[in-house]
Structure formats: structure tokens, C-alpha cells
C-alpha positions as CSV (number, residue, x, y, z in Angstrom):
1,M,-30.4,-14.3,13.6
2,I,-29.0,-11.6,11.3
3,G,-30.7,-13.2,8.3
4,R,-34.2,-12.5,9.9
5,L,-33.6,-8.8,10.5
6,S,-34.8,-6.1,8.2
7,S,-32.1,-4.6,5.9
8,P,-31.4,-1.5,8.1
9,A,-31.3,-3.7,11.3
10,R,-29.1,-6.3,9.5
11,A,-26.7,-3.6,8.5
12,A,-26.6,-2.2,12.1
13,A,-26.0,-5.7,13.5
14,L,-23.3,-6.4,11.0
15,A,-21.6,-3.0,11.8
16,A,-21.8,-3.9,15.5
17,L,-20.2,-7.3,14.9
18,L,-17.4,-5.8,12.8
19,A,-16.8,-3.2,15.5
20,L,-16.6,-5.9,18.1
21,A,-14.2,-7.9,16.0
22,G,-12.0,-4.9,15.6
23,L,-12.5,-4.7,11.8
24,P,-12.8,-1.3,10.1
25,L,-16.4,-0.2,9.4
26,A,-15.3,1.6,6.2
27,A,-12.6,0.7,3.7
28,P,-9.6,3.0,3.7
29,N,-9.0,5.2,0.6
30,L,-7.7,2.3,-1.4
31,T,-9.8,3.0,-4.5
32,N,-7.0,2.2,-6.9
33,V,-4.7,0.3,-4.5
34,R,-5.0,-3.2,-3.1
35,D,-3.2,-4.9,-0.2
36,C,-0.9,-7.7,-1.4
37,G,0.3,-9.3,1.8
38,S,1.0,-6.6,4.4
39,T,1.6,-7.8,7.9
40,S,0.9,-4.3,9.2
41,K,-2.5,-2.7,8.9
42,V,-2.6,-0.4,5.9
43,I,-4.8,2.6,6.9
44,D,-4.5,4.5,3.7
45,A,-2.5,4.3,0.4
46,T,-2.6,6.7,-2.5
47,V,-0.8,7.3,-5.8
48,A,-0.6,11.0,-6.7
49,D,-2.6,12.0,-9.7
50,C,-4.3,8.6,-9.9
51,E,-8.0,8.8,-9.7
52,E,-9.0,5.6,-11.4
53,A,-7.5,2.2,-12.3
54,P,-5.3,1.7,-14.2
55,C,-3.1,4.6,-13.1
56,R,-1.8,6.1,-16.3
57,V,1.9,7.1,-15.8
58,E,3.8,9.0,-18.4
59,R,7.2,7.6,-19.1
60,G,9.8,10.1,-17.9
61,S,7.6,11.4,-15.1
62,N,7.7,11.0,-11.4
63,V,5.4,8.7,-9.5
64,T,4.6,9.5,-5.8
65,V,3.2,7.0,-3.4
66,N,1.9,7.7,0.1
67,I,1.2,4.9,2.6
68,I,-0.2,5.2,6.1
69,F,0.1,2.1,8.2
70,Q,0.0,0.7,11.7
71,A,3.0,-1.4,12.6
72,S,2.1,-4.9,13.7
73,N,5.5,-5.7,15.2
74,L,8.7,-4.0,16.4
75,T,10.3,-2.8,13.2
76,E,13.9,-1.5,13.3
77,S,14.2,-0.7,9.5
78,L,12.2,-0.4,6.3
79,R,13.6,-1.4,2.9
80,P,11.5,-0.3,0.0
81,E,11.2,-2.1,-3.3
82,V,9.1,-1.4,-6.4
83,V,8.4,-4.3,-8.7
84,G,6.2,-5.2,-11.7
85,V,4.4,-8.5,-11.9
86,V,4.9,-10.3,-15.1
87,S,3.5,-13.9,-15.5
88,G,3.3,-14.2,-11.7
89,F,7.0,-13.1,-11.2
90,E,8.1,-9.9,-9.5
91,L,10.7,-7.9,-11.5
92,P,12.3,-4.7,-10.3
93,I,11.0,-1.7,-12.4
94,A,12.4,1.3,-10.6
95,E,15.4,2.3,-8.7
96,L,14.6,4.4,-5.7
97,D,16.8,7.2,-4.4
98,H,16.8,5.7,-1.0
99,E,17.5,2.4,0.6
100,D,16.1,3.1,4.0
101,G,12.4,3.7,4.1
102,C,12.7,5.1,7.6
103,D,14.3,8.2,6.0
104,R,11.0,8.7,4.1
105,L,8.6,8.6,7.1
106,L,6.5,11.8,7.4
107,K,5.0,10.5,10.6
108,G,6.6,8.1,13.0
109,A,10.3,7.1,13.2
110,C,12.2,3.9,13.3
111,P,12.3,1.8,15.3
112,L,8.5,1.5,15.1
113,D,6.8,-0.3,18.0
114,E,3.8,-2.5,17.6
115,G,0.8,-0.3,17.2
116,D,2.7,2.8,16.0
117,E,1.2,4.6,13.1
118,A,3.6,5.7,10.4
119,E,3.3,7.6,7.1
120,Y,5.7,6.7,4.3
121,T,6.1,8.7,1.1
122,A,8.4,8.3,-1.8
123,T,8.8,9.3,-5.4
124,F,10.5,7.5,-8.3
125,L,11.1,8.4,-11.9
126,L,9.6,6.1,-14.5
127,D,12.4,5.7,-17.0
128,P,11.6,7.5,-20.3
129,L,12.7,4.3,-22.1
130,F,10.3,2.1,-20.1
131,P,8.1,0.1,-22.5
132,K,4.5,1.2,-23.0
133,I,2.8,-1.6,-21.1
134,K,-0.1,-2.2,-18.7
135,G,0.2,-4.4,-15.6
136,E,0.4,-4.7,-11.8
137,V,2.9,-2.7,-9.8
138,R,3.7,-3.7,-6.2
139,W,5.3,-1.4,-3.6
140,H,6.9,-3.4,-0.7
141,L,8.3,-2.3,2.6
142,F,10.5,-5.0,4.2
143,D,11.8,-5.1,7.7
144,E,15.3,-6.0,8.9
145,F,14.4,-9.7,8.6
146,N,13.2,-9.3,5.0
147,A,9.6,-9.9,6.1
148,T,6.9,-7.9,4.4
149,V,5.7,-5.0,6.6
150,V,3.6,-3.4,3.8
151,C,2.7,-4.5,0.3
152,I,0.4,-2.5,-1.9
153,S,-0.6,-3.4,-5.5
154,I,-1.6,-0.9,-8.2
155,D,-2.9,-1.5,-11.7
156,A,-0.8,0.8,-13.9
157,E,-0.2,1.7,-17.5
158,A,3.0,3.3,-18.8
159,V,2.1,5.7,-21.6
């Protein structure tokens, strides 16, 4: 039936179907960021000073990530991890100054109940000796069972 409708009517019908299905009508501000297996709903994710992909990061500078998400399950704790993807393998690329992501919540607090909205932010220093390379960076938040709560992927280049 949707195929027979005019373009504006087709768009309205599709929007209505998406709304009924509970899907967002507009994509969040994930211009340079992709979801890579989150179990929670990522509402918004940004990398400071990154307007286009790949994010160009100067070695020896700080990188700040902000993630707003809606918890899909009861979550007692959040363990962050930043990795680079090389030949399909995840390798740690940065040491964070915190082991408990709950300490970095600007909105919400652990434990997070199903449906709670939380805002996580963190900054790490890209080592000045880090090689000048281009690739994919993934930022994970794991729960107390080591299950992925949030995973975002960013194309980045160390310069």
C-alpha cells in the first residue's frame, strides 16, 4: 500500500509506521559516530572538536567523548574501554584515568534501572608517541557481567 502513495504521503505513512514501531524518526547526532553493538539505546554521542570523519586528533592532546544513552537493563556498574581496531582485532589504545564509568556520569547514577537515561563523559590523552595512523576507534561501556552496554565507533586519524 505504501508503494502506491505519493512521495509526501509515503513519507508520512513511513513516519507513522516508525512511530508505531517505537523507532526514532530522526537519527541522533551521530554524524561521525556509529553504534557498534550497544545493548542500550544510544541517544546521542559526540567527540569534542570533531565535525567530520575522520576525527583528526593531535598526538599529545586530549580527546573528550560524550555519550547519552537509555539503559536497556539494570546496570550496577560501567567499565569503560577505548580500543583501536586493527585487522579486525581490538587493541587497547588509551589508558583512562578512571575504572568506573559511573563516576563519569553527568546525568543518572549507578545502579541504572531499565529505561533510565544517563550521560557519560570522559577525556583521555592521546600519547605523544602514538603512531600517525588512521583507523577505527571504539569506546565501550561494559556492565558488571562484562556485557556491552554501549559501543560507539569513530573513524579517527592521529596526526
